[in-house]
N, C-alpha and C positions, 0 to 999 in steps of 0.2 A: 638378314632375316633371322628372327628369334624362333627357335623350335622348342616345343614343350616336351619333346622326346628325342633322345640320342638315336634311337632306332629309326625314327622318322627322318632325322637329319642325314643319317648315313644313306638311307634309301634315296632321298632327294639328291644327294651328292652323286650317287652312281648314275641315276637317270640323267642328271645334268651333264654327264660326260658324253652323251649321245650328240651327234652333229645336229645343230639347229635347235637344240633344246635348252632353253634358259632355265633359271632357277624357279621362276613362277610356273612355267609349264611343267617342269619336273615335279613340283609340289602337287600340281593338279593331277598328274598321272598317278602319283603315289596314293593320294587320297582316294582316287577312283578305285585303285586296286583294293584298298582297305574296305571299300563298300561291297566288293564282290564276295561271293560265297567261297568257301574253302575249295570245292572242286574246280571252280573257275580259275582261281589263283594257282592251283596245282597244275592245271593244264597249261597255263601261261608260263610258269617256271620250267615245266617239263619240256615245252617246245624250245625254250632257250638252251636248256641243257643238251637236247638232242641235236640242235643246230651246230653246236661246237663239237659234239662227239661223233656225229654220223655224217655230216656234210662232206662231200667229196668234190674233186675237181676233175672234169672230163680229161682223160688221158690223151685225147686227140686235140681238142680245141681249148681246154683249160677253163671252160665255162663251169659255173657252179652246178652241181648235179647230185642226185641221190645215188647214182651208180657210177661205175668206172667209166662208162661211156654215156654221154648225155642223150636225151631223147632226139635232139636235132641231128647229131652225128649218126645216131643209130637208125634214123628213119630212111627207108628205101625211097621215099618220095622226094628227098632233098637232092639238089644237084651238087654232087661231090667235086665237080670240076671247077666250081665257083666258090672262092673263099672271101668272106668279108672280114677284114681286120678291124677290131674295135678295141677301145681302151679297157672296158670292164663289163661285167654282167648287166649293169643298168643300160648300157648301149645296146646289148643284144635284145633286151626286153623292149626298148624303144623301137628298134627296127622291126621286131616281130609284130608289134602292135599295128604297124602300117599294112600288114598283109600283102606287101608288094615285093617280097624277097623270098626266093625258094632255094638259095644256096646254103652253104654251111658257114661257120664263123671260126675266127681265131682270136682269143682274148689275150691281149698283151699283159694285162695286169698293171697298167700304168702308162705314163708317157715319159720320154726322155726329158729330164729337167735338171741340168747341172746345178742350178741354184739350190735345189732340194737334195742334191747328192744322188740323183737317180740317173744311171747310165744305161746303155744298151744291154749290158750283162745282167741288169736287174729285171729285165723284161723277158717275156716268153718268145723272143725273136728266133732263137735257135730251133725251137719247136716248130715254128712256121717254116723255116728253111728246110728242115727235115721232111716236113709234109710235102713240100714242093719237089724235093729231090727224089721222093718215092715215085713221082710221076702221076699223071692223070689230072693235074691242075692246069686249067686253061686261062683262068683270069683271077687276079687278086684285086679286090676293091679296098682301098685305103679309106675307111670311114672313121676318121678321127676328128675330134673337136677343132673348130676353127679358132685355135689359140696359138700363141707362140710355141708352146710345148708340142701341140698337135702338129704344127707345120714342121718343126724340127724333127719329130719322129717320122713323119711321112717322108721327108727328104732322105733321112738315114735309111729307111726301109727301101725306098726307091733305088738307092745306090746298091743295096744288097740284092734286090730282086731283078734288076735289069740284066744280071748275069744269066738268068733263066729265059727260056723261050716261052714266055707267057705274056699275056696282056695285063698291063698295070693301069688301073683306073682309080679315080678319086671321086667322091660324091660331089655333085654340082653345088656351087656355093650360093644356094638360095638361103643359106644360113649366114647370119652376120658374123663378121670377124669378132672373136672373143666369146662366141656362143658355144655352149656345151650341148652335145647331142641329146642328152636325157631331158632337156628343157625345151626342145624344139617340138612344135606341134606335129602331129602324125601326118597331116597332108603335105606339109613342107618337106618333112624327112622322107616320106615315100617318093615324092617327086625328085628329090635329090638323089636317091638311089637309082630310080628309073632313068634319069638323065645324066648319069655319071659320064665323065669324060676321061680320055687318056691323060695320065699324069704328066707326060712329056710336055704338054701345053703349058704347064706351070713352071717348067724349068727353063730358065733363060740362059 
């Protein structure tokens, strides 16, 4: 693609680094920004700057938050004895959209994937174990994607969690193998949470 401006080319290159954004889409986004007023562009760039500077991770569940403790962990309406373990913030948002879960979360920050060099030490597993050791947790739901990496992580967590006197469940597999939670429709995901089953059934 030939550019009439080096500034334009550089901006397109940066937008093109975003997931799922090709060069043509990046160009369309940059040209759209050029048509906006100075205050609108300033608000856009300021929001990106603040995102990096001010964003925090909840000290309890590691979800993205504006404060040291996220709104979910800080809410007296949530069931603190029920923890739903997910891969990342996108999964928290997907489950929250179902309006069928009233517990709290624990965000691992990824899945175990030896091929990608990601091991248990790279995830927030110790934080989860520490929460359970403090007491008060009755059930842990392992709500991870139905992929090889997801199943590997679930099995690893199960081996760690079975040492505690808690119920360990996994979401019902109304989700096809290879499916990622963030792409599952809300009705299916909501039913999978509601009809969760003991993980022992999956261990032969």
